[in-house]
C-alpha positions as CSV (number, residue, x, y, z in Angstrom):
1,K,-12.6,13.7,7.7
2,R,-10.5,10.9,9.2
3,D,-6.7,11.4,9.4
4,I,-6.0,7.7,8.8
5,N,-7.3,5.4,6.1
6,T,-6.7,1.7,5.4
7,V,-6.4,0.2,1.9
8,P,-7.0,-3.5,1.5
9,L,-4.5,-5.3,-0.8
10,H,-5.5,-7.9,-3.4
11,P,-3.9,-11.3,-3.2
12,D,-1.6,-10.7,-6.2
13,D,-0.4,-7.2,-5.2
14,A,3.4,-7.1,-5.1
15,S,4.5,-3.5,-4.4
16,I,3.3,-0.1,-3.4
17,E,4.6,3.3,-4.2
18,I,3.5,6.0,-1.7
19,V,3.5,9.6,-2.9
20,F,3.5,12.1,0.0
21,R,2.0,15.6,-0.2
22,N,5.5,17.1,0.0
23,G,6.5,15.3,-3.3
24,K,8.6,12.6,-1.8
25,K,8.0,9.0,-2.7
26,Q,8.5,5.7,-0.9
27,R,8.4,2.2,-2.3
28,Q,7.3,-0.9,-0.3
29,E,7.1,-4.6,-1.0
30,C,4.0,-6.5,-0.1
31,Y,4.6,-9.7,1.8
32,Y,2.4,-12.7,3.1
33,G,2.9,-13.5,6.8
34,A,5.9,-12.7,8.9
35,S,6.0,-15.6,11.4
36,F,5.4,-19.4,11.7
37,L,1.8,-20.5,11.2
38,S,0.5,-17.0,10.8
39,Q,0.0,-14.3,8.2
40,S,0.1,-10.5,8.5
41,A,-3.0,-8.6,7.5
42,R,-3.0,-7.6,3.8
43,F,-3.7,-3.9,4.0
44,I,-1.7,-0.6,4.2
45,T,-2.3,2.3,6.5
46,I,-2.4,5.7,5.0
47,D,-2.1,8.9,7.1
48,K,-2.9,12.6,6.2
49,N,0.5,13.2,4.7
50,V,-0.1,10.8,1.8
51,A,-1.4,12.2,-1.5
52,S,-1.7,8.9,-3.4
53,V,-0.6,5.3,-3.6
54,V,0.1,3.3,-6.7
55,I,-0.2,-0.5,-6.2
56,A,1.3,-2.9,-8.6
57,D,0.5,-6.6,-8.9
58,T,2.7,-9.5,-9.9
59,K,1.8,-9.0,-13.6
60,G,2.8,-5.3,-13.6
61,K,-0.7,-4.0,-13.7
62,T,-1.1,-0.9,-11.5
63,R,-4.0,0.9,-9.8
64,K,-3.7,4.4,-8.3
65,I,-5.7,5.6,-5.3
66,D,-5.8,9.4,-4.5
67,F,-6.5,10.8,-1.1
């Protein structure tokens, strides 16, 4: 099994809640591009300490991915 996974984000994804195996949670905003004339890649990197992620779009719809 790989220790690192990548999860592609959909164009309308707005936020991510990361749930770690120790029970702690972290919330992140999803952005488009960080510099002039370029865009950052639209994916998140998940390591072995993450139990699941809940991704919410701009309309409030969520999807959960378990690891």
